[in-house]
Backbone as XML, in Angstrom:
<?xml version="1.0"?>
<chain id="A" units="angstrom">
  <residue number="1" name="MET">
    <atom name="N" x="-53.881" y="-120.383" z="66.953"/>
    <atom name="CA" x="-54.196" y="-119.875" z="68.123"/>
    <atom name="C" x="-53.365" y="-118.679" z="68.465"/>
  </residue>
  <residue number="2" name="GLY">
    <atom name="N" x="-52.458" y="-118.103" z="67.408"/>
    <atom name="CA" x="-51.735" y="-116.750" z="67.874"/>
    <atom name="C" x="-50.907" y="-116.703" z="69.023"/>
  </residue>
  <residue number="3" name="ARG">
    <atom name="N" x="-50.489" y="-117.987" z="69.042"/>
    <atom name="CA" x="-49.159" y="-118.069" z="70.197"/>
    <atom name="C" x="-48.058" y="-116.865" z="69.806"/>
  </residue>
  <residue number="4" name="SER">
    <atom name="N" x="-47.306" y="-116.577" z="70.696"/>
    <atom name="CA" x="-46.331" y="-115.551" z="70.092"/>
    <atom name="C" x="-44.724" y="-116.404" z="70.367"/>
  </residue>
  <residue number="5" name="SER">
    <atom name="N" x="-44.945" y="-117.294" z="71.476"/>
    <atom name="CA" x="-43.793" y="-118.357" z="71.501"/>
    <atom name="C" x="-43.140" y="-119.114" z="70.257"/>
  </residue>
  <residue number="6" name="THR">
    <atom name="N" x="-42.121" y="-119.825" z="70.560"/>
    <atom name="CA" x="-41.348" y="-120.594" z="69.589"/>
    <atom name="C" x="-41.641" y="-121.828" z="69.485"/>
  </residue>
  <residue number="7" name="VAL">
    <atom name="N" x="-41.686" y="-122.921" z="68.699"/>
    <atom name="CA" x="-42.174" y="-124.455" z="68.906"/>
    <atom name="C" x="-40.736" y="-124.891" z="69.187"/>
  </residue>
  <residue number="8" name="ILE">
    <atom name="N" x="-40.601" y="-125.482" z="70.310"/>
    <atom name="CA" x="-39.458" y="-126.157" z="70.471"/>
    <atom name="C" x="-39.221" y="-127.546" z="70.506"/>
  </residue>
  <residue number="9" name="GLY">
    <atom name="N" x="-40.422" y="-128.317" z="69.906"/>
    <atom name="CA" x="-40.441" y="-129.889" z="69.853"/>
    <atom name="C" x="-41.998" y="-130.476" z="69.806"/>
  </residue>
  <residue number="10" name="LYS">
    <atom name="N" x="-42.206" y="-131.925" z="69.819"/>
    <atom name="CA" x="-43.405" y="-132.233" z="69.730"/>
    <atom name="C" x="-43.347" y="-133.653" z="70.503"/>
  </residue>
  <residue number="11" name="CYS">
    <atom name="N" x="-44.418" y="-133.522" z="70.908"/>
    <atom name="CA" x="-44.524" y="-134.855" z="71.764"/>
    <atom name="C" x="-44.891" y="-135.787" z="70.889"/>
  </residue>
  <residue number="12" name="GLU">
    <atom name="N" x="-43.919" y="-136.981" z="71.325"/>
    <atom name="CA" x="-43.738" y="-138.222" z="70.895"/>
    <atom name="C" x="-45.160" y="-138.900" z="70.425"/>
  </residue>
  <residue number="13" name="ALA">
    <atom name="N" x="-45.853" y="-139.033" z="71.521"/>
    <atom name="CA" x="-47.041" y="-139.870" z="71.775"/>
    <atom name="C" x="-48.292" y="-139.068" z="70.554"/>
  </residue>
  <residue number="14" name="CYS">
    <atom name="N" x="-48.429" y="-137.943" z="70.504"/>
    <atom name="CA" x="-49.748" y="-137.145" z="69.741"/>
    <atom name="C" x="-49.397" y="-136.289" z="68.605"/>
  </residue>
  <residue number="15" name="GLN">
    <atom name="N" x="-47.903" y="-135.812" z="68.642"/>
    <atom name="CA" x="-47.403" y="-134.954" z="67.727"/>
    <atom name="C" x="-48.031" y="-133.558" z="67.911"/>
  </residue>
  <residue number="16" name="THR">
    <atom name="N" x="-48.309" y="-133.456" z="69.032"/>
    <atom name="CA" x="-48.721" y="-132.060" z="69.262"/>
    <atom name="C" x="-47.858" y="-130.799" z="69.472"/>
  </residue>
  <residue number="17" name="ALA">
    <atom name="N" x="-47.711" y="-129.914" z="68.955"/>
    <atom name="CA" x="-46.192" y="-128.564" z="68.839"/>
    <atom name="C" x="-46.157" y="-128.313" z="70.608"/>
  </residue>
  <residue number="18" name="ILE">
    <atom name="N" x="-45.050" y="-128.361" z="71.071"/>
    <atom name="CA" x="-44.379" y="-127.887" z="72.210"/>
    <atom name="C" x="-44.192" y="-126.627" z="72.308"/>
  </residue>
  <residue number="19" name="PHE">
    <atom name="N" x="-44.777" y="-125.380" z="72.729"/>
    <atom name="CA" x="-44.304" y="-124.004" z="72.589"/>
    <atom name="C" x="-43.298" y="-123.790" z="73.852"/>
  </residue>
  <residue number="20" name="GLU">
    <atom name="N" x="-42.054" y="-122.831" z="73.904"/>
    <atom name="CA" x="-41.288" y="-123.001" z="74.676"/>
    <atom name="C" x="-41.869" y="-122.196" z="75.969"/>
  </residue>
  <residue number="21" name="ASP">
    <atom name="N" x="-42.847" y="-121.910" z="76.154"/>
    <atom name="CA" x="-43.544" y="-121.488" z="77.301"/>
    <atom name="C" x="-44.812" y="-122.642" z="77.816"/>
  </residue>
  <residue number="22" name="HIS">
    <atom name="N" x="-44.713" y="-123.520" z="77.434"/>
    <atom name="CA" x="-45.200" y="-124.867" z="78.048"/>
    <atom name="C" x="-44.761" y="-125.007" z="79.360"/>
  </residue>
  <residue number="23" name="PRO">
    <atom name="N" x="-45.614" y="-125.022" z="80.385"/>
    <atom name="CA" x="-45.341" y="-124.983" z="81.757"/>
    <atom name="C" x="-45.064" y="-126.522" z="82.425"/>
  </residue>
  <residue number="24" name="TYR">
    <atom name="N" x="-45.075" y="-127.593" z="81.713"/>
    <atom name="CA" x="-45.110" y="-128.826" z="82.258"/>
    <atom name="C" x="-44.207" y="-129.828" z="81.504"/>
  </residue>
  <residue number="25" name="ALA">
    <atom name="N" x="-43.866" y="-131.069" z="82.359"/>
    <atom name="CA" x="-42.874" y="-131.758" z="81.929"/>
    <atom name="C" x="-43.455" y="-133.077" z="80.895"/>
  </residue>
  <residue number="26" name="TRP">
    <atom name="N" x="-45.202" y="-132.521" z="80.972"/>
    <atom name="CA" x="-46.089" y="-133.793" z="80.148"/>
    <atom name="C" x="-46.628" y="-133.133" z="78.965"/>
  </residue>
  <residue number="27" name="CYS">
    <atom name="N" x="-47.107" y="-133.460" z="77.878"/>
    <atom name="CA" x="-47.978" y="-133.012" z="77.085"/>
    <atom name="C" x="-49.330" y="-132.780" z="77.624"/>
  </residue>
  <residue number="28" name="ASP">
    <atom name="N" x="-49.861" y="-131.407" z="77.700"/>
    <atom name="CA" x="-50.935" y="-131.092" z="78.159"/>
    <atom name="C" x="-52.216" y="-131.513" z="77.553"/>
  </residue>
  <residue number="29" name="ARG">
    <atom name="N" x="-52.152" y="-132.281" z="75.965"/>
    <atom name="CA" x="-53.119" y="-132.636" z="75.388"/>
    <atom name="C" x="-53.537" y="-134.043" z="75.719"/>
  </residue>
  <residue number="30" name="CYS">
    <atom name="N" x="-52.328" y="-135.085" z="76.199"/>
    <atom name="CA" x="-52.435" y="-136.468" z="75.947"/>
    <atom name="C" x="-51.841" y="-137.119" z="77.039"/>
  </residue>
  <residue number="31" name="GLY">
    <atom name="N" x="-51.495" y="-136.124" z="78.168"/>
    <atom name="CA" x="-50.475" y="-136.825" z="79.092"/>
    <atom name="C" x="-49.675" y="-137.190" z="79.014"/>
  </residue>
  <residue number="32" name="ALA">
    <atom name="N" x="-48.748" y="-137.735" z="77.933"/>
    <atom name="CA" x="-47.586" y="-138.290" z="78.034"/>
    <atom name="C" x="-46.432" y="-137.867" z="78.394"/>
  </residue>
  <residue number="33" name="PRO">
    <atom name="N" x="-45.441" y="-138.336" z="79.068"/>
    <atom name="CA" x="-44.229" y="-137.498" z="79.069"/>
    <atom name="C" x="-43.342" y="-137.211" z="78.039"/>
  </residue>
  <residue number="34" name="LEU">
    <atom name="N" x="-42.973" y="-135.945" z="78.211"/>
    <atom name="CA" x="-42.026" y="-135.229" z="77.065"/>
    <atom name="C" x="-40.888" y="-135.734" z="76.885"/>
  </residue>
  <residue number="35" name="PRO">
    <atom name="N" x="-40.309" y="-135.850" z="75.338"/>
    <atom name="CA" x="-38.827" y="-136.028" z="75.565"/>
    <atom name="C" x="-37.972" y="-135.667" z="76.460"/>
  </residue>
  <residue number="36" name="GLY">
    <atom name="N" x="-36.935" y="-135.987" z="76.660"/>
    <atom name="CA" x="-35.534" y="-135.079" z="77.274"/>
    <atom name="C" x="-35.227" y="-134.068" z="76.861"/>
  </residue>
  <residue number="37" name="THR">
    <atom name="N" x="-35.108" y="-134.103" z="75.338"/>
    <atom name="CA" x="-34.566" y="-133.111" z="74.953"/>
    <atom name="C" x="-35.964" y="-131.877" z="74.886"/>
  </residue>
  <residue number="38" name="VAL">
    <atom name="N" x="-36.689" y="-132.251" z="74.576"/>
    <atom name="CA" x="-37.801" y="-130.881" z="74.984"/>
    <atom name="C" x="-37.972" y="-130.530" z="76.356"/>
  </residue>
  <residue number="39" name="LYS">
    <atom name="N" x="-37.415" y="-131.533" z="77.414"/>
    <atom name="CA" x="-37.875" y="-130.695" z="78.742"/>
    <atom name="C" x="-36.914" y="-129.831" z="79.129"/>
  </residue>
  <residue number="40" name="ALA">
    <atom name="N" x="-35.656" y="-130.430" z="78.705"/>
    <atom name="CA" x="-34.362" y="-129.762" z="78.632"/>
    <atom name="C" x="-34.303" y="-128.618" z="78.001"/>
  </residue>
  <residue number="41" name="ALA">
    <atom name="N" x="-35.399" y="-128.095" z="76.947"/>
    <atom name="CA" x="-35.596" y="-126.993" z="76.358"/>
    <atom name="C" x="-36.450" y="-125.871" z="77.047"/>
  </residue>
  <residue number="42" name="LEU">
    <atom name="N" x="-37.320" y="-126.509" z="78.029"/>
    <atom name="CA" x="-38.337" y="-125.615" z="78.482"/>
    <atom name="C" x="-37.701" y="-124.719" z="79.675"/>
  </residue>
  <residue number="43" name="PRO">
    <atom name="N" x="-37.831" y="-123.068" z="79.732"/>
    <atom name="CA" x="-37.476" y="-122.720" z="80.706"/>
    <atom name="C" x="-38.309" y="-122.890" z="82.139"/>
  </residue>
  <residue number="44" name="ALA">
    <atom name="N" x="-39.339" y="-122.907" z="81.643"/>
    <atom name="CA" x="-40.086" y="-123.132" z="83.014"/>
    <atom name="C" x="-39.313" y="-124.139" z="83.977"/>
  </residue>
  <residue number="45" name="LEU">
    <atom name="N" x="-38.967" y="-125.550" z="83.386"/>
    <atom name="CA" x="-38.665" y="-126.732" z="84.069"/>
    <atom name="C" x="-37.035" y="-126.465" z="84.106"/>
  </residue>
  <residue number="46" name="ARG">
    <atom name="N" x="-36.242" y="-125.474" z="84.127"/>
    <atom name="CA" x="-34.918" y="-125.172" z="84.081"/>
    <atom name="C" x="-34.490" y="-125.262" z="85.545"/>
  </residue>
  <residue number="47" name="GLU">
    <atom name="N" x="-35.647" y="-125.043" z="86.675"/>
    <atom name="CA" x="-34.923" y="-125.280" z="88.062"/>
    <atom name="C" x="-34.180" y="-126.397" z="88.338"/>
  </residue>
  <residue number="48" name="PRO">
    <atom name="N" x="-33.360" y="-126.338" z="89.152"/>
    <atom name="CA" x="-32.537" y="-127.472" z="89.755"/>
    <atom name="C" x="-33.608" y="-128.904" z="90.420"/>
  </residue>
  <residue number="49" name="PRO">
    <atom name="N" x="-33.986" y="-130.036" z="89.828"/>
    <atom name="CA" x="-34.540" y="-130.825" z="90.417"/>
    <atom name="C" x="-34.695" y="-131.235" z="91.697"/>
  </residue>
  <residue number="50" name="ARG">
    <atom name="N" x="-35.575" y="-131.443" z="92.494"/>
    <atom name="CA" x="-35.630" y="-131.614" z="93.720"/>
    <atom name="C" x="-35.179" y="-133.008" z="94.280"/>
  </residue>
  <residue number="51" name="PRO">
    <atom name="N" x="-34.189" y="-133.219" z="95.443"/>
    <atom name="CA" x="-34.086" y="-134.704" z="95.493"/>
    <atom name="C" x="-34.734" y="-135.456" z="95.942"/>
  </residue>
  <residue number="52" name="ARG">
    <atom name="N" x="-35.314" y="-136.584" z="95.335"/>
    <atom name="CA" x="-36.070" y="-137.584" z="95.624"/>
    <atom name="C" x="-35.662" y="-137.914" z="96.973"/>
  </residue>
  <residue number="53" name="ARG">
    <atom name="N" x="-36.776" y="-137.660" z="98.132"/>
    <atom name="CA" x="-36.698" y="-138.221" z="99.515"/>
    <atom name="C" x="-37.201" y="-139.628" z="99.570"/>
  </residue>
  <residue number="54" name="LYS">
    <atom name="N" x="-36.249" y="-140.118" z="100.839"/>
    <atom name="CA" x="-37.118" y="-141.362" z="101.108"/>
    <atom name="C" x="-37.961" y="-141.271" z="102.452"/>
  </residue>
  <residue number="55" name="ALA">
    <atom name="N" x="-38.165" y="-139.915" z="102.244"/>
    <atom name="CA" x="-39.277" y="-139.755" z="103.824"/>
    <atom name="C" x="-40.731" y="-140.320" z="103.115"/>
  </residue>
  <residue number="56" name="GLY">
    <atom name="N" x="-41.524" y="-140.862" z="104.145"/>
    <atom name="CA" x="-42.685" y="-141.643" z="103.757"/>
    <atom name="C" x="-42.976" y="-142.928" z="103.649"/>
  </residue>
  <residue number="57" name="VAL">
    <atom name="N" x="-43.812" y="-143.255" z="103.311"/>
    <atom name="CA" x="-44.511" y="-145.176" z="103.269"/>
    <atom name="C" x="-44.280" y="-145.786" z="101.773"/>
  </residue>
  <residue number="58" name="PRO">
    <atom name="N" x="-44.227" y="-146.385" z="101.335"/>
    <atom name="CA" x="-44.530" y="-147.299" z="99.949"/>
    <atom name="C" x="-46.219" y="-147.327" z="100.333"/>
  </residue>
  <residue number="59" name="LEU">
    <atom name="N" x="-46.642" y="-147.354" z="99.003"/>
    <atom name="CA" x="-47.979" y="-147.408" z="98.926"/>
    <atom name="C" x="-48.353" y="-148.843" z="98.067"/>
  </residue>
  <residue number="60" name="THR">
    <atom name="N" x="-49.303" y="-149.905" z="98.902"/>
    <atom name="CA" x="-49.595" y="-151.060" z="98.271"/>
    <atom name="C" x="-51.146" y="-151.017" z="98.251"/>
  </residue>
  <residue number="61" name="VAL">
    <atom name="N" x="-51.759" y="-151.387" z="96.967"/>
    <atom name="CA" x="-53.340" y="-151.356" z="96.787"/>
    <atom name="C" x="-53.638" y="-152.573" z="96.063"/>
  </residue>
  <residue number="62" name="ALA">
    <atom name="N" x="-54.739" y="-153.334" z="96.734"/>
    <atom name="CA" x="-54.936" y="-154.747" z="96.323"/>
    <atom name="C" x="-53.723" y="-155.451" z="95.931"/>
  </residue>
  <residue number="63" name="GLY">
    <atom name="N" x="-52.722" y="-155.447" z="96.849"/>
    <atom name="CA" x="-51.518" y="-156.539" z="96.835"/>
    <atom name="C" x="-50.427" y="-155.572" z="95.276"/>
  </residue>
  <residue number="64" name="ARG">
    <atom name="N" x="-50.807" y="-154.619" z="95.085"/>
    <atom name="CA" x="-49.780" y="-154.148" z="93.938"/>
    <atom name="C" x="-49.146" y="-153.071" z="94.472"/>
  </residue>
  <residue number="65" name="ASP">
    <atom name="N" x="-48.184" y="-152.759" z="94.315"/>
    <atom name="CA" x="-47.339" y="-151.485" z="94.414"/>
    <atom name="C" x="-47.657" y="-150.274" z="93.768"/>
  </residue>
  <residue number="66" name="VAL">
    <atom name="N" x="-47.892" y="-149.274" z="94.149"/>
    <atom name="CA" x="-48.376" y="-147.912" z="93.448"/>
    <atom name="C" x="-47.117" y="-146.846" z="93.742"/>
  </residue>
  <residue number="67" name="SER">
    <atom name="N" x="-46.964" y="-146.290" z="92.452"/>
    <atom name="CA" x="-45.880" y="-144.978" z="92.475"/>
    <atom name="C" x="-46.835" y="-143.890" z="91.899"/>
  </residue>
  <residue number="68" name="CYS">
    <atom name="N" x="-46.389" y="-142.807" z="92.364"/>
    <atom name="CA" x="-47.175" y="-141.477" z="91.602"/>
    <atom name="C" x="-47.460" y="-141.693" z="90.325"/>
  </residue>
  <residue number="69" name="PRO">
    <atom name="N" x="-48.663" y="-141.373" z="89.722"/>
    <atom name="CA" x="-48.836" y="-141.356" z="88.287"/>
    <atom name="C" x="-48.403" y="-139.841" z="87.679"/>
  </residue>
  <residue number="70" name="ILE">
    <atom name="N" x="-47.604" y="-138.990" z="88.461"/>
    <atom name="CA" x="-47.299" y="-137.853" z="87.778"/>
    <atom name="C" x="-45.779" y="-138.005" z="87.572"/>
  </residue>
  <residue number="71" name="CYS">
    <atom name="N" x="-45.035" y="-138.558" z="88.827"/>
    <atom name="CA" x="-43.341" y="-138.542" z="88.744"/>
    <atom name="C" x="-43.033" y="-139.819" z="88.939"/>
  </residue>
  <residue number="72" name="GLN">
    <atom name="N" x="-43.670" y="-140.491" z="89.049"/>
    <atom name="CA" x="-43.241" y="-142.192" z="89.575"/>
    <atom name="C" x="-42.648" y="-142.786" z="90.748"/>
  </residue>
  <residue number="73" name="HIS">
    <atom name="N" x="-42.303" y="-141.529" z="91.696"/>
    <atom name="CA" x="-41.790" y="-142.006" z="92.924"/>
    <atom name="C" x="-42.870" y="-142.905" z="93.485"/>
  </residue>
  <residue number="74" name="ASP">
    <atom name="N" x="-42.059" y="-143.321" z="94.666"/>
    <atom name="CA" x="-42.726" y="-144.416" z="95.477"/>
    <atom name="C" x="-42.921" y="-144.334" z="96.959"/>
  </residue>
  <residue number="75" name="ARG">
    <atom name="N" x="-42.932" y="-143.270" z="97.150"/>
    <atom name="CA" x="-42.832" y="-142.919" z="98.606"/>
    <atom name="C" x="-44.071" y="-141.872" z="98.911"/>
  </residue>
  <residue number="76" name="PHE">
    <atom name="N" x="-44.892" y="-142.175" z="99.963"/>
    <atom name="CA" x="-46.126" y="-140.769" z="100.368"/>
    <atom name="C" x="-46.197" y="-140.946" z="101.535"/>
  </residue>
  <residue number="77" name="LEU">
    <atom name="N" x="-46.809" y="-139.394" z="102.009"/>
    <atom name="CA" x="-47.348" y="-139.144" z="103.388"/>
    <atom name="C" x="-48.865" y="-139.364" z="103.456"/>
  </residue>
  <residue number="78" name="THR">
    <atom name="N" x="-49.209" y="-140.268" z="104.565"/>
    <atom name="CA" x="-50.524" y="-140.322" z="104.601"/>
    <atom name="C" x="-51.157" y="-139.906" z="105.496"/>
  </residue>
  <residue number="79" name="SER">
    <atom name="N" x="-52.434" y="-139.635" z="105.538"/>
    <atom name="CA" x="-53.251" y="-139.099" z="106.829"/>
    <atom name="C" x="-54.818" y="-139.751" z="106.085"/>
  </residue>
  <residue number="80" name="GLU">
    <atom name="N" x="-55.541" y="-139.277" z="107.385"/>
    <atom name="CA" x="-56.996" y="-139.693" z="106.822"/>
    <atom name="C" x="-57.672" y="-138.143" z="107.187"/>
  </residue>
  <residue number="81" name="LYS">
    <atom name="N" x="-58.460" y="-137.993" z="105.623"/>
    <atom name="CA" x="-59.331" y="-136.981" z="105.859"/>
    <atom name="C" x="-60.637" y="-136.876" z="105.820"/>
  </residue>
  <residue number="82" name="LEU">
    <atom name="N" x="-61.428" y="-135.961" z="106.649"/>
    <atom name="CA" x="-62.752" y="-135.982" z="106.422"/>
    <atom name="C" x="-63.381" y="-136.114" z="105.219"/>
  </residue>
  <residue number="83" name="VAL">
    <atom name="N" x="-64.297" y="-136.604" z="104.463"/>
    <atom name="CA" x="-65.163" y="-136.334" z="103.304"/>
    <atom name="C" x="-66.107" y="-135.150" z="103.464"/>
  </residue>
  <residue number="84" name="PRO">
    <atom name="N" x="-66.081" y="-134.073" z="102.913"/>
    <atom name="CA" x="-67.315" y="-132.881" z="103.185"/>
    <atom name="C" x="-68.492" y="-134.000" z="102.607"/>
  </residue>
  <residue number="85" name="GLY">
    <atom name="N" x="-69.777" y="-133.272" z="103.150"/>
    <atom name="CA" x="-70.988" y="-133.967" z="103.249"/>
    <atom name="C" x="-71.224" y="-134.182" z="101.717"/>
  </residue>
  <residue number="86" name="PRO">
    <atom name="N" x="-71.095" y="-133.018" z="100.792"/>
    <atom name="CA" x="-71.792" y="-133.522" z="99.308"/>
    <atom name="C" x="-71.042" y="-134.548" z="98.734"/>
  </residue>
  <residue number="87" name="ALA">
    <atom name="N" x="-69.683" y="-134.431" z="98.810"/>
    <atom name="CA" x="-68.987" y="-135.752" z="98.364"/>
    <atom name="C" x="-69.311" y="-136.899" z="98.859"/>
  </residue>
  <residue number="88" name="ALA">
    <atom name="N" x="-69.615" y="-137.147" z="99.886"/>
    <atom name="CA" x="-70.123" y="-138.386" z="100.944"/>
    <atom name="C" x="-70.985" y="-138.509" z="100.283"/>
  </residue>
  <residue number="89" name="ALA">
    <atom name="N" x="-72.087" y="-138.150" z="100.085"/>
    <atom name="CA" x="-73.382" y="-138.276" z="99.552"/>
    <atom name="C" x="-73.502" y="-138.703" z="98.356"/>
  </residue>
  <residue number="90" name="PHE">
    <atom name="N" x="-72.475" y="-138.256" z="97.465"/>
    <atom name="CA" x="-72.598" y="-138.675" z="96.085"/>
    <atom name="C" x="-71.945" y="-140.027" z="95.822"/>
  </residue>
  <residue number="91" name="PHE">
    <atom name="N" x="-71.222" y="-140.250" z="97.078"/>
    <atom name="CA" x="-70.785" y="-142.026" z="96.889"/>
    <atom name="C" x="-71.336" y="-142.867" z="97.878"/>
  </residue>
  <residue number="92" name="GLY">
    <atom name="N" x="-72.146" y="-142.509" z="98.379"/>
    <atom name="CA" x="-73.622" y="-143.233" z="99.124"/>
    <atom name="C" x="-73.263" y="-143.562" z="100.517"/>
  </residue>
  <residue number="93" name="MET">
    <atom name="N" x="-72.432" y="-142.265" z="100.657"/>
    <atom name="CA" x="-72.152" y="-142.542" z="102.246"/>
    <atom name="C" x="-72.554" y="-141.482" z="103.102"/>
  </residue>
  <residue number="94" name="TRP">
    <atom name="N" x="-73.036" y="-141.784" z="104.448"/>
    <atom name="CA" x="-73.966" y="-140.958" z="105.123"/>
    <atom name="C" x="-73.382" y="-140.569" z="106.649"/>
  </residue>
  <residue number="95" name="GLY">
    <atom name="N" x="-73.137" y="-139.731" z="107.215"/>
    <atom name="CA" x="-72.407" y="-139.450" z="108.141"/>
    <atom name="C" x="-71.072" y="-138.753" z="107.912"/>
  </residue>
  <residue number="96" name="SER">
    <atom name="N" x="-70.114" y="-139.476" z="108.599"/>
    <atom name="CA" x="-68.734" y="-138.864" z="108.604"/>
    <atom name="C" x="-67.988" y="-139.829" z="107.881"/>
  </residue>
  <residue number="97" name="ALA">
    <atom name="N" x="-68.054" y="-139.738" z="106.424"/>
    <atom name="CA" x="-67.094" y="-140.489" z="105.891"/>
    <atom name="C" x="-65.772" y="-139.999" z="105.612"/>
  </residue>
  <residue number="98" name="THR">
    <atom name="N" x="-64.951" y="-141.001" z="105.821"/>
    <atom name="CA" x="-63.556" y="-140.521" z="106.316"/>
    <atom name="C" x="-62.307" y="-141.364" z="104.706"/>
  </residue>
  <residue number="99" name="ALA">
    <atom name="N" x="-61.718" y="-140.665" z="104.214"/>
    <atom name="CA" x="-61.002" y="-141.101" z="103.102"/>
    <atom name="C" x="-59.275" y="-141.123" z="103.482"/>
  </residue>
  <residue number="100" name="SER">
    <atom name="N" x="-58.507" y="-141.847" z="103.460"/>
    <atom name="CA" x="-57.156" y="-141.965" z="103.609"/>
    <atom name="C" x="-56.358" y="-141.658" z="102.608"/>
  </residue>
  <residue number="101" name="THR">
    <atom name="N" x="-55.572" y="-140.484" z="102.421"/>
    <atom name="CA" x="-54.791" y="-139.716" z="101.313"/>
    <atom name="C" x="-53.472" y="-140.198" z="101.480"/>
  </residue>
  <residue number="102" name="PHE">
    <atom name="N" x="-53.014" y="-140.259" z="100.470"/>
    <atom name="CA" x="-51.421" y="-140.484" z="100.405"/>
    <atom name="C" x="-50.766" y="-139.253" z="99.437"/>
  </residue>
  <residue number="103" name="VAL">
    <atom name="N" x="-50.015" y="-138.365" z="99.749"/>
    <atom name="CA" x="-49.271" y="-137.500" z="99.317"/>
    <atom name="C" x="-47.587" y="-137.939" z="98.755"/>
  </residue>
  <residue number="104" name="CYS">
    <atom name="N" x="-47.778" y="-137.587" z="97.260"/>
    <atom name="CA" x="-46.083" y="-138.097" z="97.171"/>
    <atom name="C" x="-45.195" y="-137.197" z="97.253"/>
  </residue>
  <residue number="105" name="VAL">
    <atom name="N" x="-44.044" y="-137.387" z="98.212"/>
    <atom name="CA" x="-43.501" y="-137.080" z="98.833"/>
    <atom name="C" x="-42.487" y="-136.185" z="97.662"/>
  </residue>
  <residue number="106" name="ASN">
    <atom name="N" x="-42.138" y="-136.705" z="96.362"/>
    <atom name="CA" x="-41.687" y="-135.860" z="95.521"/>
    <atom name="C" x="-42.354" y="-134.690" z="95.230"/>
  </residue>
  <residue number="107" name="CYS">
    <atom name="N" x="-43.349" y="-134.843" z="94.258"/>
    <atom name="CA" x="-44.076" y="-133.777" z="93.579"/>
    <atom name="C" x="-45.643" y="-133.237" z="94.197"/>
  </residue>
  <residue number="108" name="ARG">
    <atom name="N" x="-45.682" y="-133.872" z="95.419"/>
    <atom name="CA" x="-47.041" y="-133.429" z="96.128"/>
    <atom name="C" x="-48.321" y="-133.766" z="95.596"/>
  </residue>
  <residue number="109" name="HIS">
    <atom name="N" x="-48.281" y="-134.497" z="94.550"/>
    <atom name="CA" x="-49.736" y="-134.990" z="94.052"/>
    <atom name="C" x="-50.634" y="-135.760" z="95.149"/>
  </residue>
  <residue number="110" name="MET">
    <atom name="N" x="-51.816" y="-135.752" z="95.360"/>
    <atom name="CA" x="-52.474" y="-136.357" z="96.475"/>
    <atom name="C" x="-53.128" y="-137.481" z="95.978"/>
  </residue>
  <residue number="111" name="LEU">
    <atom name="N" x="-53.415" y="-138.729" z="96.181"/>
    <atom name="CA" x="-54.325" y="-139.622" z="96.063"/>
    <atom name="C" x="-55.329" y="-140.090" z="96.992"/>
  </residue>
  <residue number="112" name="TRP">
    <atom name="N" x="-56.307" y="-140.191" z="96.708"/>
    <atom name="CA" x="-57.767" y="-140.336" z="97.860"/>
    <atom name="C" x="-57.939" y="-141.737" z="97.517"/>
  </residue>
  <residue number="113" name="PHE">
    <atom name="N" x="-58.581" y="-142.710" z="98.441"/>
    <atom name="CA" x="-58.894" y="-143.820" z="99.110"/>
    <atom name="C" x="-59.862" y="-144.158" z="99.842"/>
  </residue>
  <residue number="114" name="MET">
    <atom name="N" x="-61.120" y="-144.431" z="99.421"/>
    <atom name="CA" x="-62.287" y="-144.278" z="100.457"/>
    <atom name="C" x="-62.390" y="-145.797" z="100.831"/>
  </residue>
  <residue number="115" name="ARG">
    <atom name="N" x="-63.002" y="-145.812" z="101.926"/>
    <atom name="CA" x="-62.943" y="-147.480" z="102.490"/>
    <atom name="C" x="-64.534" y="-147.546" z="102.268"/>
  </residue>
</chain>
């Protein structure tokens, strides 16, 4: 593909080459977490890790504890959001549809749940 950067390792799950300019802690092909040695060699990830804060609330769905699918943190900030008209229509809802949102306090990934 004409990349000018150096290969620093491979994804253990799918064997995709990981280059030194890779911006994520996971494989962008299969989504698997990268090995610790590969993550440590990525310049984009060398900023000091943010401390895991205990602000927020745990999330339980259908009787099961849910952790963030990105960073596995277990605390979320929660709010209610108005679902825009086209999206509400897509889900078969009319009028003012709302969804509960849960934002991971560690990485800010947002989960949406509609009633």
